[in-house]
N, C-alpha and C positions, 0 to 999 in steps of 0.2 A: 241585916248586911253582914256575915262572917267575912274576915280574909287571911289570906296567909298561907303556909302549902303544906296544911295537914291532910292528910290521907281519906278518901272518901271512897263510899260505897259506891259500885259501878251501878250506875242509873240508864234505865234504856234509853238508847237515841237512835233515830233513823239516819242510812248512812245520807243518805241525799238531802242537803238542807232545802227548803222553799221560798229563801230570801235570802238576798246579798247585800251589804255593802258595798258602794264604789266611791272613789273621789275621784271628781272632777278636777283635773290638775290646772294649776293658772302658771305655773314657770316648769312645765315639763321641757327634760333637754339630757342630753349624755351627762353623764356625772363622770368624773376620770377619778372618783373616791371609789365609789362601787364599782369600777371598770376592772379595777384592781384586782379584783377576785372573783370577776365574771365575764367568763370569755362571749358570752353571748352580743357582750353590747360592742357595737361598733359605730365611732363617730362619724358623723353626716356634715355636708355644710351648716344644719342648723337654723338657719336663717329662721325658717317659719316650722320649723318642729312642733313648735306647742302649738300654734293652731292646727294641722295637722290633727296632732295629737288628740285636740279638744273633737276635732272630726270623726275621726275615729270611735270616741269614747260614744259621744254622744247616740252614734250609728249602733252601736254595741249595745247602749241602755235601752233604747226602742225597740232590738230584735229582742233581749231579752222579755221586753215586757210584753211583746206580742206573742211569747211562747207561755206566758204566765206566771212567770216569776215574780216575785213580789221585789222592787228594787230603792231602796233607801240613797240616794245621790247626796252624796254632802259638798259641798264649795269649799275647795281649798282656797287660804287666801294668797293672795301676793307676798306677801309679806310676812316672815321671811321667804326668801325662795323656797320651795322644796322640789328638786326636778323630778323625785321619785313619789311623790306623794299619791298618784295613781296606781299604786301597788299595797293597801291597807293591810291586805292578809299579814305582811309580816310582823307587824306592831300591835295585833288585837285578835282575840276569837270568839267567839258569843256561844257556850254550850245551852244544850238544851234544858239541862237541871237548873239553869241561872249562871251556872259560874261564869266571870268574866277574866277573862288573863291579857295582863302586859307584857309585853316581850323586850331582852335586852337588841337593840342593834348595832352592829359592830361599824358603819358608819354614822361620824357624829353629825353629819349634813342628813340624815333621815331621822334623828331623835326630836327634832320639833313637831313631823308626824303626827305625833300623840296625841292630841287633844279631845278632853274632855267632854266638848261642845257637838264632837262627831259621834260621841258615844250616848251622849244624852237625845241625840237626833233618833238614831237607831232606836232605844226605848220608847220613846216617841211616837216615831212611823210604821215600827214594826214587833211594838207590843214587847220585846225582851224586857225581861224584870228581872235584874240585878241580884242574886244571893247570895253571892260567892265570889270575892275579886284575889285573883292568884297574883301577885304584883312581882315580876322578876326584872325588873329594871336596876337595880339594884349591880345586877351583877357585871353592867358596865364598867362599873368602877374597877371591877377586876380582872376586864379582860377575856372575860368570858359571855355567848350569845347565843340566843336559839331565837331564829326568825320567822317565830308563828306557824302557820301552814306553808310557809317557803320551807322552812328545816324539816316539819315534820307531816308525811300523808299518813293518815290516821283511817285504819278500819275498827268504825264504831258498832257494827256486831262483833266481832271477835274481840274487840275490844285490845287492839295492837298498835302501836306509833313505830311509824317505819322513820327511820332516818339515817342520811348518809353524812357523815362526820367530815366538815369542812371548817373553814377559819369563822365561818357564821353558824355554826351549828355545834356544841360542845358538847362530847358523849355524856358529861356528866350531869349537865342540864338537862338534858334528854331524860334520862334515868329520874330523875327530880319529879319533871313534869310528870310521867309517866307514872309514878307512885301517886301522886299529889293527886290522879284524874281516875286511876283505877285504870289503867293501862299496863299490857308488857311492851315494853322495849324491845327492838330491832334494829340496833346502830349495825352500820356496815360501811364499808369504802366502795367511792364509783368515782371513776373521770371519765372526761371527754375524749375523743379521739386523738389529742393531743397529747396525753396523760397526765392534765390539769386536772385537780378535784372538781368535781361539779359542786357549785357554789350553792344551791340547792335541792332537796329531796324532790321536790317536786316537777323539778323540768326529767325526770325519767320515769315516773311513776304515779299513776291516777288510781283510786279505788271506788268504783261505783257498787249500785247493789247487785249486781251478775257478773260484773267483771272487773280485771283488771287491767289494765295497759301500763308495760313496765320494760325499761329497756335495759335488757337483762345484758347486753353486750358491754355497758357501760360499768355492770357492778364486777368489784375486783374478784378473780376467778377463786382465790380463799375462801368468799362470803357469797358466792352468786346460789351456790345448791341450799345454805341457810336462808337464803332470802326467797326463793323459790318456793322450799316446801314452806314457809309460813304462811305464802299467800296462795298457795294451791290448797294448804289447811282449812282454808275459809269457805271453799266449797264453790268460789265463781272461776269463770272461764277466766283463764289465764292467757292474754295477748301480749305477743312478744315483739318488740321492736328494735331495731339498731341506732347506731351511732348515727346516721345520715340521717334518719327518722327525728331524732332528738335533737339535731341543730336545726330540726325546723319547727319545734316547737310542739314534736308528737306527744313528747310526754307531758305535756302542761296541760291536760284538758280537765275538766270538774263536771261530775254530772250533778243534774239538781233535781229537784223535785216541781212537777205542775201540777196544773188543774185542769182538764179538758172538759167542754159538754159532753163530748161522745165518749173519751176514753176514762173521765174521769180523772184519781187521782194518776199522773203518770210521770216518766221521768224525761229530759233533757240530755244529751251529751254536749256539751260546750266545748268546743274548739276554734284555732285561729282556722283563717284559709289557706296559711302557709303550712299549717297540718295537714289540715283536709288534703292539698295537693301532692303531700310528703307520703301519704299513705298508697300503698300498692293497693291494689280496687279487692284484691281477697281477704287484707288488714279490714280495710274500711265493712265490707260487707260481714265480715265476724262481730265488730264491734256495733254493728246496724240491729245485727240479729239480737244483740244483748243488751237495748233500752227502746225504748219508745220514738224517741224522735235524735234526730242531729241537728245541729246548729253549728254552722262554721260562718265566723265573723272576719271581714279583714281589718288588721290591727297594724300593716306594714309598717309606719313610723314607730309606736311603743314598741314594737320588740326590738327593731335595730338599734333606738338608739336606749329604748331602757333596759334592754335583755332579759324580757319578761314577755311572757302570753298573758292568754284569759285567764288561769285558772290565778297568778299572779293580781290580776286585777279585782280578782271576787273574794272576800273575808265574806264566810258564810257565817249566816243567822239563825241558828238553830232557837226557834221562838219556844219561849216558855210558857207552859198550859195555864 
């Protein structure tokens, strides 16, 4: 296995993974440290948030498995307490050529989420073979962060990496990552309806096989045309949503590969129930026409206290041949 940030020739990779890593939380709850940069988080009574989150998680896993998606469920140990462990896509990514990337996280309370035993479980259960390791964790010592596929939304077909700059997404690290993995970096500014920087790119953008969902209103006017031009160049149908839909996590979707006896290889667009209800009928119809199935799951506790939705809970595993 090789390691380091050397440039690689771009291998072919499908847009939609057919397997995911999910981490069942032991100590889920509102995290004041991450809330400082995540306006989606809202404190609540909290006494039974952990139990509610685990029930939502278990139902989500069953729904994904029922759609034919391979799910590797890792159990988060209770100590040390990790309130955001349910969001593993921020610390690791698994690529189709065997590249494994470990990412630098802004919040100190999140850094213990990175565990070798989780990677070992993915290797064993999903057949992922690590051939190349890119370890970016040392950037934490320099105050530079890049939080996985929260910070990066990837167009694998066109080899483009989209990233909105924030305290959790350092533009220079985006460029270094893109050079190492053979992607073109597209870095831009984006804010919520209150004018605050969006903490992660994946709350305003999702790229599927045939469509793109993008919160156009959130992108800074100076960057908007540039971002849309890149998205349209990929040949997908561009579905635009506004700030109201973003607040309900309608930008935080993920399309996954599945297998169906009647359809064979197919795709399912995964979103939360709150995102589904936020979409206007014509927008939902447009999205439905660009995928094979839609799965909407209720995760209100995880969205409220954790400030993330379904995409944040799914670390895609592009299984190695």
